[in-house]
N, C-alpha and C positions, 0 to 999 in steps of 0.2 A: 757367587754363580761361577759355574767351573768356565775356565777359559785355556784353550788349547791353540798351543801355535803350528801354522798350517803343515810344517814339515815333520811334524809326529804322525802325520796321518799315514805319509808313505812308509815311514819306518815300523809303524805298527801292521802295516801289510806284509812288508820285508820279514819282519820276525815272526808272524802267522804264518806265512810260506815255508820258511827254513825249519821251522819247528815242527811242522807236519812232514817234512821232507826226514827230519830225523827220527821223529817216532816212528813213522813207518817202516823204516830200514830195522827197528827192533820187536815190531807185533806182528812177527810172521801168521799169528793164528788168529787176530781180530779182524772182522768184517771190515773190509776196506772203505766202505761207503760212510762209516763213521767219521774218516777224515773229510770226507765231502760235506757232511753235516758241521763239523767244526769248522770249516771254512766259510759256509754260508752265514753261523751265527757269528763269527770273527769279522767277516768283512759287513754284517748289517751293525754291529757295535761301532765299526770304522765311520761308517755312514751316519749313524746317529751322532757321533763325536765331531762330525764335519759341520754341523749345526750349531757347535759350540766353540766357535774358533775365536781367538782374540782380537781384538780391533787391531793390533799392530802388525799382525800376518798380513794385512790387507793395504798396510800403509806403505807408501813409495820409500824404499830403502836403496841405497847406492853404493854400500860398500859390503866386503867380504862375500859371504855365501850370497847374498840376495843381487851380487852382479848377475848371478847366474838363475836365479829362482824367484819367481814372483807367485804371490797369490792374490792377484785380482779376480774380479768376480767372474771373470770369463774361466779361468783355470779352477775356481772352486765349484761351479758349475760342472764343468767336464771331470773332475774328481768324483763327485757323485754318480755321474754318467759312467764311470769307468767302474764304479763298485756296483751299481744297480747291476750293468752288463753281465759282471763277472758272477754274481748272485746267482742270476737266471741260468747263466752257461753251468755253473755247478751243478744247480737242478736238472738242466738237459744231461749232464754226465752220468748223474744218479740212473735215469732212465735208458742211458745207453750203455752203462756197464756191463750187461749180458750180452750186447753184441761184441764188445772189446773183449769180453772172457772166452766167448766162443772162437773168436778169431786168433787169439794168443794161445788158447788151450789151458790158461791158469790165471789167476787172479792176484800174482805176486807183486805185480806191478801198477795196478791200480792205485796205489798210493801217491806215486808219481804223477799220474795221471790226472789228480784230483789237486794236487799243490803246485804245478806247473802253472795253472791260469792266476794263482795268487802273485806269483813272481812277475807274469805279464802284466797283471793289474798294476801292480807297483811301478811297472816301467811306464805305463800310460799315465798315471797319475803324475810322475816325473816329468813326462814328456809336455803334457798340456801347461805345465808351470816353467819351462825352458825359455829363457830369454838369451841364450848364449849358445851359440854354434858349437862350441864343445859339449855344454850339458845336452843338448839337442842329439848330439852324436852317441854320446853314451846311453842316453835314455832309451834311442832308438834300438842300439844294440842290444839291450836287456829284452826289449820286445821281440825283436825279431828272431834272436837266438832262441828263447821260449818257444815261440812259434816254428822254428825250425824242428823243434822235437815233438810238439805236439802233432803236427802235421804228418809226419810219418812215424807216430807212435804204434799203431798196429805193424809192427816190422814183419811179420809173415804175411802180410797182404802184399803183393806186388803193385796194386794200383795205389796204395797209398806209399810206399816206398818211390814209387814214380813222381808221384804228386809232392814228395818230401826232397827230391834231388831237383825238381825242376823250382821249387821254391828255394831252395838253398842256392843254386847256382844264380838265378835271375836276383835273388836278394842281394848276393855278394856284389854283382854287377851295379845294381842301384846304390848300394852303398859305396863303391868306389866312386862312381858319378859324383854322389854326395859330397864325399871328402875332397875332392878334385875341385868342385865349385866352390867349396868353403876355403882351401887353400888359395885360389884364386882373388875371392873377396878380402882376404888377409893381407895378401900381396898388395891390394889395391888400397885398402882403408887402414891398415895396421890394427885393426881390431876384430874381434868375435861376438861382442857383445851387440845385440840387435838395435838398443838405443843410441850406441854410439855410432855403429855403422850409417844409421837414419842421418846422424848429426855430419857425418863425413861427407855424405851425399848432397844434402842441403848446403853444405858449404860450397859446393862447385869447383872444388880444387882437386879432384880426382878424375881419372881417366874413363868415361864412361862406356868406352868400348870394350875394355876388359872388365870393368865391373857388370857390363852387361852378359859377358860371356860366363860369368862365375855364375850369374844368377839363372841363366839358362842351364847351367849344370847340376845347380840346387834344385830347379824345377823337375830336372828329369828324375832326379833321385828321389825326389818327394811323388813324383808321377807314378813311380812303381809302387808306392806303397799305397797310394790312393785308387789305384786301379784306372789311371786316365788313359786315354788312347794318344800315341800309339804304344804305350809301356803297358798294356793289359795282356799281353799275350800269356801270363802265367795263370790267370784268373780262372778260366772254365776248368781246365784238369786237377788245378790244385783244390778248388771247390769240391768237386765230385769224388776226389780221391783221399781228400782229409776226413777224420771222424767228424760226424754231421754238428757236434757242439764245438768243434774247432772250428769248423767252416762258420757257424754264425759268429763266433768270437771274432775271426778274421774279418768278417763283412761287417760287423758294428764296431768294435772296439778299435780295431787297429784303423779303419776309415775315418773314424772321429777323431782321434788322435791326430792322424795324418791331416787333416783339414785345419784343425787348430793350428797346428804349427805353420802349415802353408799360409794362414791369414795373418800369424806374427811375422814371418819371413818375409812375406811378398809387401808389407806395410812399407819399408824403407825402398823396396826395389820398384815402386809403382811410379817413383819419381823419374825413373830411367826411359827414355823414347821408347815407344813401340813395345812395353812390356803389358801395357793391358790388352793390346791387338794380339798378341803371344796366346795371352790367357783365354781371349774371347775364341780363337781358332781351335784351340785344344777343348774348350767347352764343347762348340759346334760337334767335332768328331767325335767326342766320347757320348754325347747323347745320341748321334745317329747310329753309331756302330753299336753301341749298348742294346737299342732298342729293336733294329733290325737283325741282329745277332740273336736275342732272343726268340725272335718270333717261329722259327722251325723247331725248338726245343721239345723233346717230349719225356727228357728226364727232370724232374722237378728241381733237384740241386743243381744242375748245369742252368737251368732255366733264372734261380735265383743268382748265379753266378752273373750270367749275362746282364740280368736284371740290376744288379750291382755296380756293374760299370755305366748302365745308364743312369742310375741315381746319383752317381759320381759326376756326371756330366751336367745334370740340374745343380748339384753343389758348386759346380765351376761357375756356372754362372751366377751365382751369388758372389762367389768369389771375384770375379770378374769385374763385378759392381761393387765390389768392396763392402757388402752389407753383411757385417758379421752376426746381426739377430736374425737375419733370415737364414743364413746359413746354419747357425745354433738351433733354431727352431726345426729346420728341416732334420738335422741330424737326431734331435729328440725322438721326432715323430719316427723317422728310420729305424731307431732304436727299437720303438715300440712294435712296429710292424714287421720287422726283420725277424726279431726273436720270437715272436709268433708264431710265425710261419714255420722256423725252424725247429719250435718246440713240439709243434703236430706233426711235423715230418718224420721226427725221431721216432714219435709213438706209433706212427701208422706203418713206416718201413719195417717195423720190428715185425710185424706180421705179415705184411704183404711185399712192399718194395719202394724204390724211390722214383718210379716211372709214373707220370700224370695218369696212366690207366690205371693204375694201382689204386687211385683215389675212387675209381667207378662206384657209384651207389654208396659212398661214405654216408651221405644223410641217412641211409636206413640202418647202417650197422654201429655208426657213431654218431647221432644228431649233436652233441656237444661239440665234438671236434670239428664236424662240418661247419658248424656256425662259426666255430672260432677262425676255421682258414677262410671262411667266406667274408669274414671282418678285416682279416689280414690282407686278403688279395685285394678286396676293395679302397682299403688304404694306401697299398703300394700303386694301385693304380690310379688314388687322387679323387675317389669318389666324396661327393659332399658328406658332411657329418661324420668325416674321418680325420684324423689327424694329417694324413697323407694330403688332404685337398688344402689344407692351409699352408702345410709346407711348401707344395708348389704353387700356391697364390702368393705368397710372400716373396717368393723368388721372382715369379713375374712382374709382379707389383715394383720390384727392386729395378727389375730390367727395363721396364717402362719408364720409370724414373730417371735413368741413366740413357735414354733413348737410344737403347740397343736393340732395333728393331729385327736385326738376322737373328738374335738369341730368343726373342720373344715369337717369330713366326716358327722356327723350327723347334723350338721348346713343345709349343701347341701341339703341331703335327705328330711329332713322335709320343706325346702323352696319348693320344689318340691309337697308336700301336700298341701301347702299353694295356690298353683296355682289351687288345686281342688276346695276348698272350697271357694275361693274368685270368682273363674270365673263361679260358680254355680249363682250368682248374675246377672253378666254380661249376663249369658246364659238367664235369665229369663227376662231381660229387652227388649234383642234384640231378641231372638228366640222364646220365648213362646206367643202364642195368649193370650190377655186381653178379660176378661169378663166383665171389666168396660172400656169405652171408655171417661169417662169425663175428661176434660182437668183439670190440677192441676195450680192453681194460685200461683205465687211467689212474695212477696213483693220486692220492690225498694231494700232496705237495704239489705234484704237476699241475693238477687241476685246480689248486688254488693259484697258481702263478698263472695260468692260461688266463683265469678270470680277471685276475688283476690287471693284465696286458690288453684284454678286450675292454675293459672299463676306462683305463686310460687313454687307450687308442680313440674312442668313442668321445670322451669327456673333452680331448684337445681339439677333437672336430667340431665340438659345439661351443666349449669355451676355453681358448686359448691363452686367456689371459694370465695364470699362472705364471707359464715360462716365459711369456714377455715381459712380466712385472721383475720375474728375476733376473733379466739381460738388460735393464733400463741403464744399467752404467756400462 
């Protein structure tokens, strides 16, 4: 039987991304979509290879490279998560290519547009395996710099350029907070490895106030990445201005990796006094702000941007209760329902637009797309028989078990707010008359991906056991 070591997965993705970049430089007359298909096939091969990892990959090792890198079940799960996300994003990019070509006026740089997500994926895969602050920082920079380029890729579009500048400035600011926090923690403990930092904290021989200050700075740096309040100010404009597939990638991939890092980093810091109270406060603010700000939105991309802040709040409830299984299941559900909604948005927006009013009468123009969006909105709202329902259910069960009454009460009230703004989209599709009766074409590849996302969303809403079994350890 073939046995593959876990670090080879990231190496394969990096080599694939760099190979596509090199080949597209010398292939001026080839249809650039070929590189997207090559990326999809290559990532699918790496995904399959991830099920044939050697046992020693997940064994606990404490020397050399393994001081920085772990291949535990959580990291393996999220490596596959990153690969699936990138594959779906590449399919979205194929649908989005005509929009980018019309904005740019030519297709010469489409190859770069298709290769950068592969480098981002490699960074996300490294990030979920990082157990040392140095490796976390390097992996985070690989992801962030790739996103800087992707967000402002349509460089002739002033809205995209504005989004890119905002993301660049605030991303650099968050990195500064993170590095300064790491410096304080290293000064207190003399370590950058998370396990050794935990051992230093439990020894009781460190300055708790200095360690708490460093932990807060790190939390601020990661708070920007996961769009937690009050560090969410970049989200609406960047989500609206970036190319839609990039927005989907930011919303799902970047958030998932950020929460995995947060779970790893916070484990030793929860020993510090008042740390859990701080996370509870941030969770409450994030849930309330995200849902209230989403209520008046009429642009679907902007609505999904504020919605992602609200979902970050629900995830932070799981983090505050330190329930890794609940957080991971919620992220898996969030992957399905968010990618599904963005996949449909890309197809519809090319013919009409991104406003909710542009979805009026979609059930008559494209019944398949309307039903798919109905499933996505129902799951985002947390209706039963969808993955989103169990995601919220496990988070609230965790909060009840930890006797976090305020989190449960506020969470339930804000879920009701979500019903209003998600069902606005459903009302537009099924009850509003449409001024445009033109049918909307869907490619075979996009249709297949949308069907798979619908099936997975409903399946996990009825039978969540496969994800729970994967998270037993």
